[in-house]
N, C-alpha and C positions, 0 to 999 in steps of 0.2 A: 504494500500500500504506500502511496505517496506521503510525504511529510507535509504538515501544515504549520503555519506560523501561529503561535498561541501567545497572546499578550496577557500578562498579569499585572494587575493594578493593586498596590497596597495603600490603604486608606486608614485614618486615624482620627481619634478625638483626644484632646489633651486636658480637657476639663468637663466636668458633668454639665456645665452650662452650653457646651457645644451641641448637646443633643436637641434637635428639633423634632418633638413627637408628631407622629401622624394621628389623624383622627381615628377614633375607635370605629371600626365598620359596623353597619347595622347587622342585627340578627343575633344569635347565640353563639358568640365567639368568646371563648375563655382560653386563657393562657396559664398553664399549670406546670409546676416544676416535677419532674419525675425523679422523685427522691431515692428510690431504691435502684441501685445500679443494676441494669438488666441488659446484658449482651444481646438478647434476642430482640428487645424492643428497640434498642439503639441501632442494631443492624438493619432492622425494618425500616426505621426512619431514613437511615443513610441510603439504602437501596431504593426506597420509594421515592424520596425526594431527588436524589442524583442519578437515577438510572437512565433518564433520557438526556442528561447533560454531561455525560462521561466522568461522573465520580467513580473512580476505580481504585484508588490507593488503599482503601480499607477492606475491599471485597475478599482479599486473601487472608484477612486476620483470622486467627483461630479464637475460639471461645476465650480461652485464657488471656489472649491479647486485649480483647474487648473488655473483659473484666478488669484486668490491670489498669487499663486506660480510664475506665469509668470510676474506679475507686481512688484515683488520685485526689488528695485534698483539693477542694475548690472547683473540680470539674462539675459542671451542672448542665442539665439538659432541660430546656424550657420548651413545652409542646403547646402549639395552638390547636384548639379543638373547635370545630364547627358542628354544633348540635350533637356534641359527644363524640365526633369522629376526628381522629387525628388528621390535621390539615398541613402541618409543617413543624419545623423545630428550629431552635438556636442552641448551639452547644458552645459553652464558655469554657475556657482553658486558661488558668492563671500561669503566669510566667514569672520571672525574677523581678524583683524591685517594684512591685505594684503594677505590673503590666498585665492586662488580660486580653487574650485573643478570642474573638468570635471565630471559633475553629470552623464551624459549619453552620450554615443558615439557608433555609429554603423552604419552599412549599411543595407538596405533592401536586403533580400537574393538574389534577381535577380542581384544585383549589386556587389556582393562579388566576390573576386578573380580577379578583373579588375584593381588593383593598385589605386583605388579611396581612400580606407581607410587610406593609408600612407599619401596621400596628405591632406585628410580632417583632420586627426589628427594633422598633422604639422601646418595646417592653424588654427584650433581651439586652439591649445596650444599657438601659437603666439598671438592669440587674447585674451587669458587669461592673457599673460604677459603684454599686452598693454590696459587691460580693463580700467584702471583709465583715460586713454587718452579720453574715450568716456563717462565718468561718473564723472562730476565734484564733487569734495568733497570726492571721494572714494580714499583710500590709494593706493599707488603704489603696484603693486604685488610683494611679496617677495618669494612666493612658489606656485607651481601649483601641484595639486595632483589628483589622481584617484583611483579607485579599479576595479579589474576584478576578475572573478571567474571561476571555472572548468566548469560551465554551459555555459560560454561565447564561442564564436567562436573559432575554433582551432588556428586561426592566430592572435588572439587578443594580448596575452602576447608578442609574437614576434614583433608585431608592436609597442607596448609601449616601449619595450627595444630598438629597432632600432631608435626610435625618441628621445632617451636619457633619458628616465624615469628610475629611480633606485628604486628597491625594498626596502621598509622600514618595512613592517609588513606582516605576514602570519598568517591566522586563519583557522582552520578546524572545522566545525560544522555539526552536523547531521540535515538533512531536510527530510520531508516527500517527497518521489518521487511522481511526478505528471506529467501527459502528457503536453507538451507545449499547450498553449491555442490557438496559431495562431493569426493572425491579426484580425480575426472576428470569431464568433461562427461557428463551422463546417469547419474551413479552414484548420485545421491540424489533421491528416497528409494530406499532398497534394495528 
């Protein structure tokens, strides 16, 4: 398969006041922290959100690798529900010196375009800023960052910018072109 150029943009907020919250969408939308580390649930979210946009780096993780990652102090998974159905998630991962990365963020395809993403990103970013409140001994958050790439959904970058994230780095790398794996074998293309 041919190579394709993939652009990766890194964005950050350096103060809680940088966050520009989105409006809460209409309907029964709730965001809940998944407090019990569950490799099965986290893998479901990862594969369901990223299956059509080439999230593949964690697909080969074993159960033990998922468990180890999820049990790290400060790792949190915040899940958006639409009428009780998981619609998407934000995964927070603390780093050194009060830095928190939004490691993964996105919506299951059926829930995109319904204004849930802006609300979930606002909520998840706010939880990154107050992470130390839930984790005794963790330093106060000084910076929240994330990255997105040209393979992500068409509205991802706009959502990040509208929430107050600022671009701080851009990289372009060649990658082998591959078909999206879908959320399970044989699911893509639909």
